[in-house]
C-alpha positions as semicolon CSV with decimal commas, in nm:
position;residue;x (nm);y (nm);z (nm)
1;X;16,405;8,693;7,737
2;X;16,543;8,412;7,517
3;X;16,738;8,661;7,306
4;X;16,891;8,819;7,616
5;X;16,969;8,484;7,775
6;X;17,142;8,349;7,466
7;X;17,270;8,669;7,308
8;X;17,128;8,555;6,974
9;X;16,822;8,607;6,752
10;X;16,647;8,312;6,917
11;X;16,705;8,016;7,144
12;X;16,679;7,650;7,051
13;X;16,564;7,424;7,330
14;X;16,494;7,054;7,359
15;X;16,240;6,918;7,603
16;X;16,275;6,595;7,798
17;X;16,077;6,430;8,072
18;X;16,256;6,496;8,400
19;X;16,280;6,121;8,461
20;X;16,478;6,086;8,135
21;X;16,719;6,375;8,198
22;X;17,038;6,316;8,396
23;X;17,340;6,535;8,460
24;X;17,654;6,332;8,401
25;X;17,876;6,585;8,576
26;X;17,893;6,950;8,673
27;X;17,548;6,990;8,832
28;X;17,713;7,164;9,128
29;X;17,835;7,437;8,888
30;X;17,483;7,553;8,798
31;X;17,366;7,899;8,897
32;X;17,013;8,029;8,856
33;X;16,857;8,357;8,746
34;X;16,489;8,423;8,810
35;X;16,349;8,666;8,553
36;X;16,078;8,924;8,615
37;X;15,828;8,703;8,427
38;X;15,877;8,421;8,680
39;X;16,088;8,194;8,462
40;X;16,417;8,054;8,587
41;X;16,725;8,014;8,372
42;X;17,024;7,809;8,476
43;X;17,376;7,862;8,349
44;X;17,727;7,730;8,412
45;X;17,928;7,922;8,673
46;X;18,254;7,830;8,499
47;X;18,189;7,917;8,136
48;X;17,860;8,109;8,146
49;X;17,682;7,880;7,899
50;X;17,303;7,898;7,904
51;X;17,176;7,552;7,993
52;X;16,825;7,514;8,138
53;X;16,497;7,701;8,114
54;X;16,219;7,648;8,368
55;X;15,869;7,784;8,317
56;X;15,696;7,989;8,581
57;X;15,427;7,718;8,586
58;X;15,632;7,498;8,824
59;X;15,612;7,202;8,587
60;X;15,854;6,950;8,735
61;X;15,764;6,685;8,477
62;X;15,978;6,829;8,197
63;X;16,313;7,002;8,161
64;X;16,396;7,239;7,875
65;X;16,764;7,243;7,781
66;X;16,969;7,446;7,536
67;X;17,049;7,233;7,231
68;X;17,355;7,440;7,146
69;X;17,552;7,299;7,438
70;X;17,517;6,933;7,338
71;X;17,834;6,764;7,215
72;X;17,645;6,500;7,015
73;X;17,429;6,550;6,707
74;X;17,054;6,564;6,768
75;X;16,831;6,331;6,570
76;X;16,518;6,545;6,549
77;X;16,411;6,864;6,379
78;X;16,230;7,178;6,498
79;X;15,852;7,148;6,520
80;X;15,743;7,509;6,585
81;X;15,844;7,870;6,649
82;X;15,721;8,007;6,982
83;X;15,712;8,359;7,126
84;X;15,724;8,505;6,777
85;X;15,564;8,824;6,914
86;X;15,910;8,899;7,053
87;X;16,133;8,788;6,764
88;X;16,416;9,010;6,647
89;X;16,275;9,259;6,396
90;X;16,560;9,182;6,156
91;X;16,498;8,804;6,153
92;X;16,251;8,662;5,902
93;X;16,096;8,319;5,958
94;X;16,089;8,157;5,615
95;X;15,987;7,797;5,684
96;X;15,639;7,648;5,711
97;X;15,655;7,541;6,077
98;X;15,370;7,651;6,303
99;X;15,422;7,991;6,465
100;X;15,288;8,089;6,805
101;X;15,297;8,449;6,923
102;X;15,331;8,333;7,280
103;X;15,386;7,976;7,398
104;X;15,285;7,668;7,202
105;X;14,999;7,626;7,450
106;X;14,804;7,924;7,307
């Protein structure tokens, strides 16, 4: 689903507590797509950019957002690869980060 949503080999998301995440503008331009696995993905109606991922677990305490749409540099590094059971067959993971076949909550 991440590959289809982003049109790339994988998606890179950041996670923030909902209380620490604020839309500065454009929230009214969000559209949602509910996937067959129960997850919801939000994207911009104007440009089509993938923005938000919501788990099917109805966890309102965190928001997962696409790092590729941020204008500013991020000051952290990846900590794991998740859903590697579904990775593109032509992409090889060559770092030493933990890998989880499904979610990081395995």
